[in-house]
C-alpha angles and dihedrals in degrees: 000000000000124000094248091052093050091048091050092049091046091052091048090051095048091049088068105037092158091072109079118212114248118254119257095251093048092048092050093048092050095046095039095197121186089234140350133219121231122195135163138188142172112256106207118229140172119271106258123167116335104020093193094066095066103030117119111207089191093058095028093227142085121268148112127266112246118195122191129192118189140161123240091269091058 
């Protein structure tokens, strides 16, 4: 997903904060996909505050772990 798309979706989500996102288990049961795709990456970020909390020794840089679960349709 591109950065503009994620920003647009994030803005759309924050425009309606009264609607909670469904839990993972509920969403999977409702969609009933044959399989799901799981991917993760380190999203780099600036060091703010305690730099130890967000330092990845594996990647040797600061960032946060982002995990994504999607169905085959995206």
